[in-house]
C-alpha positions as CSV (number, residue, x, y, z in Angstrom):
1,M,-20.4,-3.9,-10.2
2,E,-20.2,-0.1,-10.3
3,R,-16.4,0.0,-10.5
4,Y,-16.5,-0.7,-14.3
5,A,-19.0,2.1,-14.9
6,E,-16.9,4.5,-12.9
7,M,-13.7,3.4,-14.7
8,F,-15.3,3.9,-18.1
9,A,-16.6,7.3,-17.1
10,R,-13.3,8.4,-15.8
11,L,-11.4,7.2,-18.9
12,D,-14.0,8.8,-21.2
13,A,-13.4,12.1,-19.4
14,K,-9.7,11.8,-20.2
15,N,-10.4,10.6,-23.8
16,E,-8.7,7.2,-23.1
17,G,-9.6,3.6,-23.4
18,A,-8.9,0.9,-20.8
19,F,-5.9,-1.4,-20.7
20,V,-6.6,-4.6,-18.8
21,P,-3.8,-7.2,-18.3
22,F,-4.5,-10.9,-17.5
23,V,-2.4,-13.0,-15.3
24,M,-2.9,-16.3,-13.5
25,I,-3.2,-16.1,-9.8
26,G,-0.5,-18.1,-8.1
27,D,1.9,-17.9,-11.1
28,P,4.8,-18.6,-10.4
29,D,3.9,-18.8,-6.7
30,L,1.5,-16.9,-4.4
31,A,4.0,-14.4,-3.0
32,Q,5.3,-13.4,-6.4
33,S,1.8,-13.4,-7.9
34,E,0.7,-10.9,-5.4
35,A,3.7,-8.7,-6.2
36,I,2.9,-9.1,-9.9
37,I,-0.7,-8.0,-9.6
38,C,0.3,-5.0,-7.5
39,Q,2.9,-4.1,-10.1
40,L,0.3,-4.2,-12.9
41,V,-1.9,-1.7,-11.0
42,E,1.0,0.5,-10.0
43,S,2.1,0.7,-13.6
44,G,-1.2,1.9,-15.0
45,A,-3.5,-1.0,-15.5
46,D,-7.1,0.3,-15.5
47,A,-8.6,-3.1,-14.4
48,L,-7.4,-6.6,-13.8
49,E,-8.5,-9.9,-15.4
50,L,-7.3,-12.8,-13.3
51,G,-7.3,-16.5,-13.8
52,I,-7.7,-19.3,-11.2
53,P,-5.5,-22.3,-12.0
54,Y,-7.3,-25.2,-13.6
55,S,-6.1,-28.6,-14.8
56,D,-7.8,-28.6,-18.2
57,P,-8.0,-25.0,-19.6
58,I,-9.5,-25.8,-23.0
59,A,-9.8,-22.2,-24.2
60,D,-6.2,-21.5,-23.5
61,G,-3.0,-21.9,-25.6
62,P,0.3,-23.2,-24.3
63,T,1.4,-19.9,-22.6
64,I,-1.5,-19.8,-20.1
65,Q,-1.7,-23.5,-19.8
66,A,1.9,-23.4,-18.6
67,A,1.0,-20.6,-16.1
68,S,-1.7,-22.9,-14.7
69,I,0.8,-25.7,-14.3
70,R,3.3,-23.5,-12.5
71,A,0.6,-22.3,-10.1
72,H,-0.6,-25.9,-9.4
73,K,3.0,-26.9,-8.7
74,S,3.0,-24.1,-6.1
75,N,0.0,-25.7,-4.4
76,V,-2.3,-22.8,-5.3
77,T,-6.0,-23.5,-4.3
78,V,-9.2,-21.6,-4.9
79,A,-9.3,-20.7,-1.2
80,K,-5.8,-19.2,-1.4
81,C,-6.8,-17.3,-4.6
82,F,-9.7,-15.7,-2.7
83,E,-7.4,-14.8,0.2
84,L,-5.0,-13.1,-2.3
85,L,-7.9,-11.3,-4.0
86,A,-9.1,-9.9,-0.7
87,R,-5.7,-8.4,0.0
88,V,-5.5,-6.9,-3.5
89,R,-9.0,-5.4,-3.0
90,S,-8.1,-3.9,0.3
91,K,-5.0,-2.2,-1.3
92,Y,-6.8,-1.0,-4.4
93,P,-10.4,-0.3,-3.5
94,Q,-11.4,1.3,-6.9
95,V,-9.7,-1.0,-9.4
96,P,-12.2,-3.4,-11.1
97,I,-11.2,-7.0,-10.6
98,G,-12.5,-9.7,-12.9
99,L,-12.1,-13.5,-12.9
100,L,-11.8,-15.5,-16.1
101,L,-12.1,-19.2,-15.3
102,Y,-13.7,-22.6,-16.0
103,S,-17.1,-23.9,-14.9
104,N,-15.7,-26.9,-12.9
105,L,-14.0,-24.6,-10.5
106,V,-17.3,-22.9,-9.9
107,M,-19.4,-26.0,-9.7
108,A,-17.0,-27.6,-7.2
109,Q,-17.9,-24.9,-4.7
110,S,-21.6,-24.7,-5.8
111,I,-22.4,-21.9,-8.1
112,D,-23.9,-19.6,-5.5
113,G,-21.2,-20.5,-3.0
114,F,-18.5,-19.6,-5.4
115,Y,-20.0,-16.3,-6.4
116,K,-20.6,-15.4,-2.7
117,K,-16.9,-16.1,-1.9
118,A,-15.9,-14.0,-4.9
119,S,-18.1,-11.2,-3.8
120,D,-16.7,-11.3,-0.3
121,A,-13.2,-11.1,-1.8
122,G,-14.1,-8.0,-3.7
123,V,-14.4,-9.4,-7.2
124,D,-16.4,-7.3,-9.7
125,S,-17.0,-9.7,-12.5
126,I,-16.8,-13.3,-13.6
127,L,-16.4,-14.8,-17.0
128,V,-16.8,-18.5,-17.2
129,A,-15.0,-19.5,-20.4
130,D,-16.6,-22.8,-21.1
131,V,-20.3,-21.8,-20.5
132,P,-22.2,-20.6,-23.6
133,I,-24.9,-18.0,-23.3
134,R,-27.6,-20.6,-23.7
135,E,-26.4,-22.3,-20.5
136,A,-25.5,-19.2,-18.5
137,A,-28.8,-18.6,-16.6
138,P,-27.7,-20.2,-13.3
139,F,-24.4,-18.3,-13.3
140,Q,-26.3,-15.1,-14.2
141,K,-28.7,-15.6,-11.3
142,A,-25.8,-16.2,-8.8
143,A,-24.0,-13.1,-10.2
144,D,-27.1,-10.9,-9.8
145,A,-27.7,-12.2,-6.3
146,N,-24.1,-11.4,-5.2
147,G,-23.6,-8.1,-6.9
148,I,-21.2,-9.4,-9.6
149,S,-21.2,-8.7,-13.3
150,Q,-21.5,-11.9,-15.4
151,I,-19.3,-11.2,-18.4
152,L,-20.4,-12.5,-21.7
153,I,-18.3,-13.3,-24.8
154,A,-19.0,-11.9,-28.2
155,P,-17.4,-14.2,-30.7
156,P,-16.3,-13.0,-34.2
157,N,-19.2,-14.9,-35.8
158,A,-21.9,-13.8,-33.4
159,T,-25.4,-14.1,-34.7
160,D,-28.0,-11.3,-34.2
161,E,-29.7,-13.6,-31.7
162,T,-26.5,-13.9,-29.7
163,M,-26.0,-10.1,-29.9
164,E,-29.5,-9.6,-28.7
165,K,-28.9,-11.8,-25.6
166,I,-25.6,-10.2,-24.9
167,G,-27.4,-6.8,-25.0
168,E,-30.1,-8.1,-22.6
169,Y,-27.8,-9.7,-20.1
170,S,-24.3,-8.2,-20.3
171,K,-23.0,-6.1,-17.4
172,G,-19.7,-4.5,-16.6
173,Y,-18.1,-5.1,-20.0
174,T,-18.4,-7.4,-23.0
175,Y,-15.4,-9.6,-23.9
176,L,-15.0,-9.2,-27.6
177,L,-12.9,-12.0,-29.2
178,G,-10.3,-10.7,-31.6
179,R,-10.2,-14.1,-33.4
180,A,-11.4,-17.6,-33.1
181,G,-9.3,-20.4,-31.4
182,V,-7.5,-20.4,-28.1
183,T,-5.6,-17.7,-26.3
184,G,-2.1,-16.8,-27.4
185,A,0.1,-13.8,-28.4
186,E,1.5,-15.8,-31.3
187,T,-1.6,-15.2,-33.5
188,A,-2.6,-11.6,-33.9
189,V,-6.1,-10.2,-33.7
190,E,-7.8,-10.6,-37.1
191,I,-11.5,-9.6,-37.1
192,P,-12.9,-6.4,-38.6
193,A,-13.5,-5.1,-35.1
194,A,-15.3,-1.9,-36.1
195,E,-18.1,-3.9,-37.7
196,L,-18.6,-6.1,-34.7
197,I,-18.4,-3.2,-32.3
198,A,-21.0,-1.3,-34.2
199,R,-23.3,-4.4,-33.9
200,L,-22.6,-4.6,-30.1
201,T,-23.5,-0.9,-29.8
202,A,-26.7,-1.3,-31.7
203,H,-27.8,-4.0,-29.3
204,K,-26.8,-1.8,-26.3
205,C,-24.3,-4.3,-25.0
206,A,-21.9,-3.5,-22.2
207,P,-18.7,-1.7,-23.4
208,P,-16.6,-4.0,-25.4
209,L,-13.0,-4.9,-24.5
210,L,-11.1,-6.6,-27.3
211,G,-9.1,-9.7,-26.3
212,F,-7.2,-12.7,-27.8
213,G,-4.1,-11.8,-29.8
214,I,-3.5,-8.4,-28.2
215,S,0.3,-8.2,-27.6
216,T,1.5,-4.8,-28.9
217,P,0.7,-1.1,-28.3
218,A,-0.2,-0.8,-32.0
219,Q,-2.9,-3.5,-31.6
220,V,-4.2,-1.6,-28.5
221,K,-4.4,1.6,-30.6
222,S,-6.2,-0.3,-33.4
223,A,-8.8,-1.6,-30.9
224,I,-9.5,1.8,-29.5
225,D,-9.6,3.4,-33.0
226,A,-12.2,0.7,-34.0
227,G,-14.4,1.8,-31.2
228,A,-13.6,-0.7,-28.5
229,A,-13.7,0.6,-24.9
230,G,-10.3,-1.0,-24.3
231,A,-8.1,-4.0,-24.7
232,I,-7.2,-7.1,-22.7
233,S,-3.8,-8.7,-23.0
234,G,-3.2,-12.1,-21.5
235,S,-0.6,-14.3,-23.2
236,A,1.8,-11.4,-23.8
237,T,1.7,-10.5,-20.2
238,V,2.1,-14.1,-19.0
239,N,5.0,-14.6,-21.5
240,L,7.0,-11.9,-19.5
241,I,6.5,-13.9,-16.3
242,A,7.7,-17.1,-18.0
243,A,10.7,-15.3,-19.5
244,N,11.9,-14.1,-16.1
245,L,11.3,-17.0,-13.7
246,D,14.9,-16.9,-12.5
247,N,14.8,-13.2,-11.6
248,N,11.7,-11.8,-9.7
249,D,12.9,-8.2,-9.8
250,A,13.5,-8.3,-13.6
251,M,10.1,-9.9,-14.0
252,L,8.4,-7.0,-12.2
253,S,10.4,-4.5,-14.2
254,A,9.5,-6.0,-17.5
255,L,5.8,-6.2,-16.6
256,G,5.8,-2.6,-15.5
257,E,7.4,-1.4,-18.7
258,F,4.9,-3.5,-20.8
259,V,1.9,-2.1,-19.0
260,Q,3.1,1.4,-19.3
261,S,3.6,1.1,-23.1
262,M,0.2,-0.7,-23.6
263,K,-1.6,1.9,-21.5
264,A,0.0,4.8,-23.4
265,A,-1.6,3.4,-26.6
266,T,-5.1,3.8,-25.2
267,A,-5.1,7.6,-25.8
268,K,-7.8,8.4,-28.3
269,G,-7.3,10.6,-31.3
């Protein structure tokens, strides 16, 4: 849980925001997925947001749905994901690792059982995409019991009541949606982020990371300039995997260049 606080403090001292790429664990297969995740860190990612393959990812667009399908075809299981996560944690002890997944994956293991396995694997945070704040109490309880930050989503149309609850319960960071709808790099971020970030700050919410529609360095810079603590990029990252499925080395090279360019845009001022 403290890795996020340490990351934000370190970045503040350097006058930088955070760049956090998302990829699906096991895409396109476990061995290459592990190489991808290591490449992201080595290229400058400040933290990781990782998915676990799921058959019905309702919050995701076609890019991340396809990543889930590729991972499923490679026989990626939750247990294998945790094994990979433990290896990544051993190699990168200070990098915050977050999971972004769906409630059925958690419930199938039992909520506390899943969170304990995640904690044992070195996971810092969990965001359950299809659980609204009003239903989050059992997940929050399991997170607290296992030293994990339960990440909450701040939607573009968040009410003051929602903001207040996020301020009360959020830890690690707050996932600030750049727009309504499903994930995808095809539709750019569109909310007046500065206004929403100001409301999050007023309610003492955990530092906001802007996601959904972040695919270019210019968008990262805009997020930082608006007051976000950083930016998350998922579909744009996963698109690079999909575009290089026939050449693993080219895939890693493209991902490395992408992370470097996105991270460079987090410099403030």
